[in-house]
C-alpha positions as CSV (number, residue, x, y, z in Angstrom):
1,M,14.7,27.5,0.3
2,K,11.2,25.9,0.9
3,K,10.6,22.2,0.5
4,I,7.3,21.0,-1.0
5,I,6.8,17.5,0.3
6,L,4.4,15.5,-2.0
7,D,2.0,13.0,-0.5
8,T,0.8,9.9,-2.4
9,N,-2.6,11.3,-3.3
10,F,-0.9,14.5,-4.7
11,L,1.2,12.6,-7.2
12,T,-1.9,11.1,-8.7
13,I,-3.6,14.5,-9.3
14,P,-2.2,15.0,-12.8
15,Y,-3.8,11.9,-14.1
16,Q,-7.0,11.9,-12.0
17,F,-8.0,15.5,-12.4
18,K,-5.8,16.7,-15.3
19,V,-4.3,19.5,-13.2
20,D,-0.6,20.5,-13.8
21,I,0.5,20.6,-10.2
22,F,4.0,21.8,-11.2
23,E,2.5,24.9,-13.0
24,E,0.3,25.4,-10.0
25,F,3.4,25.3,-7.6
26,N,5.0,28.1,-9.7
27,R,1.8,30.1,-9.6
28,L,1.5,29.9,-5.8
29,I,5.1,30.0,-4.6
30,D,7.1,33.2,-5.2
31,E,10.4,31.9,-3.8
32,K,12.8,29.0,-4.7
33,Y,11.6,25.6,-3.7
34,E,12.6,22.0,-3.8
35,L,10.2,19.1,-4.6
36,V,10.6,16.2,-2.2
37,T,8.7,13.0,-1.4
38,L,9.3,10.1,1.1
39,D,10.5,6.6,0.5
40,C,7.4,5.2,2.1
41,I,5.3,7.2,-0.4
42,I,7.2,5.6,-3.2
43,E,6.3,2.2,-1.7
44,E,2.6,3.2,-1.5
45,L,2.6,4.2,-5.1
46,K,4.3,0.9,-6.1
47,K,1.6,-1.1,-4.3
48,L,-1.2,1.0,-5.9
49,S,0.4,0.7,-9.3
50,K,-0.3,-3.0,-9.7
51,G,-3.3,-3.7,-12.0
52,K,-5.3,-1.9,-14.6
53,S,-7.6,0.3,-12.5
54,K,-7.6,4.1,-12.8
55,D,-5.9,4.3,-9.5
56,A,-3.1,2.0,-10.7
57,I,-2.6,4.1,-13.8
58,A,-2.5,7.2,-11.7
59,A,0.1,5.7,-9.3
60,R,2.3,4.6,-12.3
61,I,2.1,8.2,-13.6
62,G,3.0,9.5,-10.2
63,L,6.1,7.3,-10.1
64,E,7.1,8.5,-13.6
65,L,6.6,12.1,-12.5
66,I,9.1,11.5,-9.6
67,K,11.7,10.4,-12.1
68,S,11.0,13.0,-14.8
69,K,10.8,16.0,-12.5
70,N,13.9,14.8,-10.4
71,I,11.9,14.9,-7.2
72,K,14.2,14.2,-4.3
73,I,13.4,11.1,-2.1
74,I,13.9,11.3,1.6
75,K,14.1,8.3,3.9
76,A,11.2,8.4,6.4
77,E,11.7,7.6,10.0
78,A,8.1,6.5,10.8
79,E,5.8,3.6,10.4
80,N,3.5,5.3,7.9
81,S,3.6,8.2,5.5
82,D,1.2,10.4,7.5
83,T,3.2,10.1,10.7
84,A,6.4,10.8,8.7
85,L,4.9,13.9,7.1
86,L,3.9,15.2,10.5
87,K,7.4,14.6,11.9
88,I,9.2,16.1,9.0
89,S,7.1,19.3,8.6
90,D,8.5,22.6,9.9
91,E,8.3,26.3,9.0
92,N,10.4,25.7,5.8
93,T,8.2,22.9,4.5
94,I,4.9,22.9,2.7
95,I,3.0,19.6,2.7
96,A,1.1,18.9,-0.5
97,T,-1.8,16.5,0.3
98,N,-5.5,16.0,0.0
99,D,-5.8,13.8,3.0
100,K,-8.4,15.6,5.2
101,L,-7.3,14.1,8.5
102,L,-3.6,14.9,7.8
103,I,-4.6,18.5,6.8
104,Q,-6.4,19.0,10.1
105,K,-3.4,17.8,12.0
106,L,-1.0,20.0,10.0
107,K,-3.3,23.1,10.4
108,K,-3.4,22.4,14.2
109,D,0.4,22.5,14.2
110,K,0.3,25.7,12.0
111,R,2.0,24.1,9.1
112,K,1.5,25.2,5.5
113,V,-0.5,22.9,3.2
114,L,-1.1,22.8,-0.5
115,R,-4.3,21.0,-1.5
116,L,-6.5,20.6,-4.6
117,K,-9.6,22.8,-4.7
118,Q,-12.7,22.1,-6.8
119,K,-10.7,19.5,-8.7
120,K,-9.3,22.3,-10.7
121,Y,-6.5,24.2,-9.0
122,L,-4.3,24.3,-5.9
123,V,-4.6,26.5,-2.8
124,M,-2.3,27.1,0.1
125,I,-3.9,26.8,3.5
């Protein structure tokens, strides 16, 4: 079973761009998969969620999605989420992120990445 590991910026897509990422996962992935995120990503969302800005609202919605979609939380063994995502990725994982630098590193390691394209839909690269 594949694991889709959701980065911080990916969990804010539903609010920021009105894209149903869960419907998009089903469109792109033909096999069974498990949705996962990291404990350090939860902490990032909690920090971002303070206040009344659009980013804060998006982060709060991201935290709610983790609960409502029963997304599994994994303990990260790294000092930051990007490092943790690089360490945890393997041939059975797909990293869902829009972080350009992280995408470059994952592509260099020949890892699968899901990203938002044209602010409308997801693509696998």
